[in-house]
SEPA-157085 format. One record per residue (C-alpha): x, y, z; residue in one letter. Coordinates in steps of 0.1 Angstrom, whole numbers, plus 5000, padded with zeros to 4 digits. Each point is the difference from the previous one (the first is absolute). Layout:
     x     y     z  aa
     X     Y     Z   a
...
This chain:
     x     y     z  aa
  5179  4102  7574   m
  4963  4990  5012   i
  5012  4990  5038   n
  5022  5031  5000   l
  4970  5023  4997   m
  4979  4981  5022   y
  5030  5010  5029   l
  5005  5035  4988   v
  4959  5006  5002   l
  4999  4979  5036   t
  5025  5022  5013   a
  4979  5031  4989   l
  4968  4989  5013   l
  5018  4995  5038   a
  5013  5035  5003   l
  4963  5011  4998   n
  5003  5033  4984   v
  5001  5008  4963   s
  5023  5024  4987   n
  4969  5025  4998   e
  5000  5004  5035   i
  5036  4998  5006   l
  5006  5030  4980   n
  4967  5016  5017   a
  5020  4995  5033   f
  5033  5019  4988   k
  4974  5028  4983   t
  4987  5001  5037   l
  5032  4997  5019   s
  5016  5031  4983   r
  4970  5020  5005   s
  4994  4997  5035   i
  5039  5011  5000   d
  4994  5031  4980   r
  4971  5005  5024   s
  5021  4996  5028   n
  5021  5027  4988   e
  4971  5026  4997   a
  4991  4993  5036   i
  5035  5003  5010   d
  5002  5035  4986   v
  4968  5006  5012   r
  5011  4993  5042   a
  5032  5020  4992   n
  4979  5033  4990   e
  4984  5000  5032   v
  5030  4986  5024   y
  5020  5031  4982   n
  4969  5023  5011   q
  5004  4988  5037   i
  5039  5006  4995   v
  4995  5034  4985   e
  4975  5013  5030   n
  5020  4987  5026   e
  5024  5027  4989   k
  4978  5030  5002   q
  5003  5021  5027   p
  4982  4988  5032   g
  4992  4970  4987   q
  5030  4973  5009   e
  4987  4990  5034   a
  4968  4991  4989   r
  5006  4984  4966   v
  5036  4985  5006   k
  4980  4968  5021   p
  4978  4995  4971   y
  5032  5004  4973   r
  5025  4969  5025   e
  4969  4978  4993   r
  4996  5008  4964   a
  5038  4992  4998   d
  4994  4966  5017   l
  4969  4993  4974   v
  5019  5005  4974   k
  5029  4982  5011   a
  4981  4967  5009   k
  4982  5005  4966   a
  5033  4999  4980   d
  5010  4971  5022   e
  4971  4978  4993   m
  5000  5009  4964   v
  5036  4989  4994   k
  4991  4969  5022   y
  4972  4993  4972   l
  5026  5004  4975   d
  5023  4973  5014   l
  4970  4978  5001   w
  4998  5007  4960   k
  5037  4992  4993   k
  4998  4974  5021   r
  4968  4981  4981   i
  5018  5009  4967   t
  5034  4986  5010   m
  4985  4968  5014   d
  4975  4998  4965   a
  5029  5000  4983   g
  5011  5036  4995   g
  4997  5029  4980   y
  4987  5000  4965   d
  5030  5009  4977   k
  4983  5025  4978   t
  4980  5017  5028   d
  5018  5003  5033   t
  4970  5008  5018   t
  4982  4968  4995   i
  5003  4963  5008   p
  5014  4981  4971   e
  4977  4968  5014   k
  4967  5023  5005   m
  4979  4972  5003   d
  5021  4980  5030   n
  4979  4989  5029   i
  5025  4980  5020   d
  5018  5033  5011   a
  4972  5016  5019   t
  4990  4964  5012   t
  5032  4995  5012   k
  5010  5032  5018   l
  4967  5015  5011   l
  4980  4967  5009   c
  5023  4974  5009   e
  5030  5018  5016   n
  4974  5024  5016   k
  5010  5035  4983   g
  4964  5004  4994   g
  4996  5001  5040   d
  5029  5024  5008   t
  4984  5021  4969   l
  4966  5005  5016   a
  5020  5005  5038   a
  5015  5032  4983   k
  4971  5010  4981   i
  4983  5000  5031   t
  5026  5018  5020   e
  5002  5026  4976   m
  4961  5009  5000   r
  5004  5001  5041   n
  5029  5025  4996   f
  4982  5020  4974   f
  4966  5003  5026   l
  5025  5006  5027   n
  5017  5025  4982   a
  4969  5025  5000   v
  4978  5015  5034   n
  4980  4970  5016   a
  4969  5020  4989   d
  5007  4998  4966   d
  5011  4965  4997   s
  4971  4985  5001   g
  4983  5026  4972   a
  5027  4991  4977   i
  5003  4961  5007   a
  4971  4991  4981   k
  5015  5020  4970   f
  5035  4985  5001   m
  5005  4973  4974   p
  5031  4983  5013   l
  4988  4974  5020   r
  4997  4959  5001   v
  4966  4989  4995   e
  4988  4969  5015   a
  4997  4967  4978   i
  4970  4978  5000   k
  5008  4964  5012   k
  4987  4974  4974   d
  5008  4968  4988   e
  5034  5013  4983   y
  5010  5022  5026   n
  4989  4980  5035   k
  5022  5026  5018   t
  4989  5036  4984   g
  5036  5002  4993   s
  5007  5035  4984   w
  5029  4987  4981   s
  4985  4972  4985   l
  4971  5018  4987   a
  5023  5029  4984   y
  5031  4983  4989   f
  4999  4961  4993   e
  5002  4994  4965   h
  5001  5035  4987   m
  5022  5009  4971   p
  5027  5017  5005   a
  4987  5032  4979   i
  4969  5000  5019   a
  5020  5002  5032   a
  5018  5030  4993   l
  4967  5014  4990   a
  4988  4993  5037   l
  5032  5016  5015   f
  4996  5032  4980   s
  4966  4998  5010   k
  5014  4997  5035   f
  5022  5029  4996   q
  4968  5022  4988   n
  4986  4992  5033   d
  5029  5013  5018   v
  5001  5030  4978   r
  4963  5009  5003   s
  5002  4996  5037   s
  5029  5020  5007   e
  4983  5030  4980   n
  4972  4994  5021   l
  5018  5001  5034   v
  5022  5032  4987   i
  4970  5018  4991   n
  4983  4993  5033   k
  5031  5015  5013   l
  4997  5030  4982   f
  4968  5004  5013   e
  5010  4992  5037   e
  5029  5023  4995   a
  4976  5031  4991   h
  4971  4996  5018   v
  4984  5032  5008   g
  5027  5019  4979   e
  4991  4986  4962   i
  5020  5021  4975   k
  4981  4998  4970   f
  5029  5005  4977   d
  5016  4969  5009   t
  4969  4977  4994   t
  4998  4966  4977   a
  4973  4980  4987   a
  5005  4965  5002   i
  4980  4968  4994   a
  5006  4967  5015   v
  4983  4972  4984   p
  4992  4966  5022   k
  5012  4978  4973   t
  5025  5003  4971   t
  4989  4971  4976   y
  4965  4989  4998   a
  4981  4977  4972   l
  4972  5013  4982   q
  4969  5001  5013   g
  5018  5009  5037   d
  4991  5027  5023   k
  5031  5030  4999   i
  5000  5021  5030   e
  5020  5027  5009   a
  5004  5028  5026   s
  5007  5034  4988   i
  5010  5028  5023   l
  5020  5032  5003   i
  5029  4996  5023   a
  4994  5030  5026   a
  4963  5010  5003   f
  4977  5019  5024   n
  4973  4979  5012   k
  4977  5028  4995   s
  5008  5008  4966   n
  4991  4967  4982   k
  5017  4999  4965   p
  4981  4984  4971   s
  5014  4979  4969   v
  4993  4997  4962   t
  5006  4965  4989   i
  5011  4994  4962   s
  4978  4968  4998   q
  4963  5000  5002   g
  4999  5034  4978   g
  5016  5028  5026   g
  4981  4982  5029   e
  5005  5024  5033   k
  5001  4987  5036   k
  5006  5018  5032   d
  5020  4991  5031   a
  4989  4984  5030   v
  5028  5009  5027   n
  5025  5012  4976   g
  4996  4963  4979   v
  4983  4999  4961   v
  4991  4959  5001   p
  4995  4987  4963   w
  4993  4969  4983   e
  4996  4986  4967   t
  4997  4967  4980   v
  5031  4990  4981   a
  4999  4995  4964   a
  5020  5000  4970   g
  5036  4980  5003   t
  5032  5015  5008   g
  5016  5034  5020   l
  4967  5021  5008   q
  5007  5039  5013   t
  4973  5018  5018   v
  5005  5036  4999   k
  4985  5032  5020   g
  5001  5031  5020   t
  4995  5008  5036   i
  4987  5036  5009   t
  5002  5013  5034   l
  4983  5033  5005   k
  5018  5032  5022   r
  4992  5036  5002   e
  5031  5009  4979   g
  4987  4979  4968   g
  4994  4959  4996   d
  5026  4977  5000   i
  5001  4975  4969   v
  5024  4971  5002   k
  5003  4970  4973   p
  5001  4968  5009   w
  5000  4964  4983   e
  5012  4964  5012   f
  5002  4968  4975   s
  4987  4965  5005   y
  5007  4970  4979   m
  4969  4975  4984   v
  5007  4969  4990   g
  4976  4975  4980   t
  4988  4970  5018   t
  5016  4968  4984   g
  5001  4964  5011   a
  5025  4967  4993   s
  4996  4968  5002   m
  5032  4978  5008   q
  4997  4965  4987   l
  5016  4976  5026   d
  5017  4976  4971   k
  4995  5011  4968   m
  4981  5018  4972   n
  4975  4969  4995   v
  4978  4983  5020   f
  5000  4965  5000   y
  4966  4977  5000   i
  5000  4972  5031   g
  5017  5021  5026   v
  4998  5031  5022   p
  5015  5032  4982   n
  5011  5027  5026   p
  5007  5039  4996   v
  5001  5028  5016   t
  4983  5028  4996   v
  5002  5041  5013   s
  4981  5030  4985   a
  5021  5035  5009   a
  4977  5022  5019   g
  4979  4970  5014   y
  5000  4978  5033   a
  5010  4967  4994   v
  4972  4989  5017   e
  4975  5015  4975   d
  5011  4991  4966   v
  4988  4966  4989   y
  5000  4981  4963   l
  4975  4991  4977   t
  4999  4971  4973   l
  4983  4997  4968   p
  4965  4989  4997   t
  4998  4961  4988   g
  5035  4991  5004   s
  4993  4980  5030   g
  5030  5015  5018   a
  5003  5005  5035   t
  5019  5026  5025   v
  5009  4993  5035   d
  5018  5024  5026   g
  4998  5032  5014   t
  5024  5033  5012   n
  5017  5000  4966   g
  5012  4963  4998   h
  4975  4977  4979   y
  5002  4965  4980   s
  4981  4998  4969   i
  4992  4965  4984   t
  4988  4999  4963   v
  4981  4971  4980   s
  5003  5013  4962   q
  5027  5003  4976   q
  5003  5037  4990   t
  5028  5025  4985   n
  4980  5033  5016   d
  4988  4991  5033   f
  4990  5033  5017   v
  5005  5005  5036   v
  4986  5035  5011   t
  5013  5021  5028   i
  4968  5014  5024   m
  5005  5027  5030   a
  4971  5015  5023   k
  5002  5034  4992   s
  5007  5025  5024   k
  4979  5029  4988   v
  4972  4981  4986   q
  4987  4989  5031   g
  5018  4964  4993   g
  4987  4993  4969   a
  5024  4975  4982   p
  5023  5021  4976   t
  5021  4981  4972   k
  5036  5004  5007   v
  5023  4974  4973   g
  4999  4973  4981   e
  5022  4972  4989   s
  4995  4980  4972   h
  5015  4962  5001   l
  5005  4969  4984   r
  4983  4967  5016   v
  5017  4966  4988   k
  5002  4965  5008   y
  5028  4988  5024   i
  5023  4984  4973   p
  5006  4966  5000   d
  5023  4982  5025   p
  5029  4977  4990   i
  4992  4962  5006   a
  5037  4983  5021   t
  5011  4971  5016   v
  5027  5007  5023   a
  5005  5037  4990   g
  5005  4987  4962   i
  4980  5001  4970   q
  5022  4981  4978   s
  5035  4987  5001   g
  5020  4977  5020   a
  4999  4986  5035   i
  5008  4976  5025   a
  4975  4972  4996   a
  5000  4997  5043   s
  4990  5039  4999   n
  4970  4991  4982   v
  4993  4972  5017   r
  4989  5016  5034   v
  4980  5030  4979   q
  4963  5001  5011   i
  4985  5020  4975   a
  5007  5020  4970   p
  4997  5038  5007   i
  4987  5025  4985   a
  5023  5031  5006   v
  4993  5040  4991   l
  5037  5014  4994   k
  5002  5038  5008   d
  4965  5006  5006   f
  4990  5029  5019   v
  4974  4983  5018   y
  4996  4972  5025   d
  4980  4978  4976   a
  5000  4962  5004   k
  4990  4973  4973   f
  4991  4966  5005   k
  5005  4972  4978   i
  4970  4981  4993   t
  5012  4972  4977   e
  5026  4988  4974   f
  5009  4970  4979   q
  5033  4981  5011   f
  5019  4984  4971   t
  5034  4975  5011   l
  5029  4992  4973   q
  5021  4974  5017   r
  5036  5002  4994   r
  5006  4974  4970   g
  4963  5008  4988   m
  4993  4998  4962   d
  5003  5035  4995   l
  4968  5001  4975   q
  4981  4987  5028   g
  4973  4995  5009   p
  5006  5012  5038   y
  4979  4989  5029   p
  4976  5032  5007   v
  4977  5006  5032   k
  4977  5027  5005   n
  4998  5016  5034   a
  4968  5020  5015   e
  5013  5020  5031   g
  5034  5018  5005   a
  5023  4973  5014   r
  5012  4971  4986   f
  4990  4979  5024   s
  4965  5006  4985   d
  5007  4977  4974   s
  5008  4965  5019   k
  5023  4991  4964   d
  5020  5034  5001   v
  5004  4996  5038   s
  5017  4966  4991   t
  5019  5013  4970   w
  5012  5027  5024   m
  5014  4977  5023   s
  5019  4980  4976   k
  5014  5028  4977   l
  5035  4993  4990   k
  5031  5017  4985   p
  4994  5000  4961   g
  4962  5005  5002   d
  4982  5029  4983   r
  4970  5013  5014   i
  4973  5022  4982   y
  4973  5019  5018   i
  4973  5011  4976   e
  4963  5013  5002   g
  5007  5020  5027   i
  4968  5021  5016   k
  5006  5024  5024   g
  4972  5025  5018   v
  5012  5031  5015   g
  4983  5028  5022   p
  4973  5008  4971   d
  4990  4963  4998   k
  5006  4999  4963   r
  5019  4967  4989   s
  5033  5005  4983   r
  5018  4976  4973   s
  5034  5001  5014   l
  5035  4992  4984   s
  5011  4965  5001   p
  5029  4987  5019   i
  5026  4980  4986   i
  5030  4985  5021   l
  5028  4977  4994   s
  5012  4978  5029   l
  5038  4999  5013   n
């Protein structure tokens, strides 16, 4: 039962993700999907306004080119969203299929092999990055050249450059985003990509609406929009958004009232109202307000809103062997912290424990010297919002144990019958650790050799010799006896002492062999 518990706990720790984090990713994925639906509705509203304005008398020639471009934008965006949906299905199926009680999530949410294989080893991530870049360029080319540069900095759909480090020497985007990522986390990330597509589509559709109505804004068809630069943030991260009215006159600056900050009022610059805040709370956050455009016939006041998801900083430490540290050998661990670059994460050990830690970039080796049932490893990270001050982001409680005693053997046997010819050619008794996860070597330092010749009185006494060392040849008498062993003899190797990596002398079980 204890061995079974070890196996289960080892498997869970190797996944490097807790159930709470997996469920958080499940919730996040669903929240982003709902956000995508809301963004799609807003884009369709503006697109329908373009279509309706084209139908107005005298407007077809002016509006049609923009409506046709909007058609292409919508078609390409739909195609990209479907492409990302196919990736979600492919990852889910490769991870073991859908959950039987909830067909929207993988049955094995914590599977980390599917993403690594499909997106890293099979280069699927490279293809995805190329598709995202191609989609971004298409969106930017869909608007007039003068407007393309203006919206490029607000467009969330992009492939960010990855900093090279010891773990990711080539700066691979696929490796940074998908290696060992749990299946449910990958679904959340692909939902985020879909959100970027819909947000970028919305931005372009609104810009096409503006271009179609430059010089002739019809205020009865205006729409207020808010475009956040990010849809997912950690507590303390900066949240930025651009809030604008779809069609505006540069000489008539709209003003915006924002629900957060006690009804803060801001004026537009070239039709755009910049806004930012610091992420607080957790879960889905909604920002609302109104935008007011002054005109002679009366002010136009339009409501607007957008949502963003705030996650919590979390950390995890994966023990590369099992849930205990062993004295005398390096204990390898892999550490990560959500929301922090791997080079900003490090470990601290209990003061006075005599333990040490070596390594960088998420991969560490810990050596320990004192046995305990509660060895606390603290996971620290350099804070993004406190001038780089250290922040505790997690901890793991572990046990520290001595390496178990090995078994002494001769020719792989501890007791029983064995050919005399086989024993005669053996050099020394060997201390063997069976089924141990570390490559820990033990050396025998002394033993007592007793020989019972065939036909000897069973009551003894028998010849006994002490050997100081690991080999039979360390005792001249033992070496002589070994060379003359015959079928029917019986040997006893007792008082065996062995020393392992922790430098402790161990008393090992005796070896009793009957020669045939």
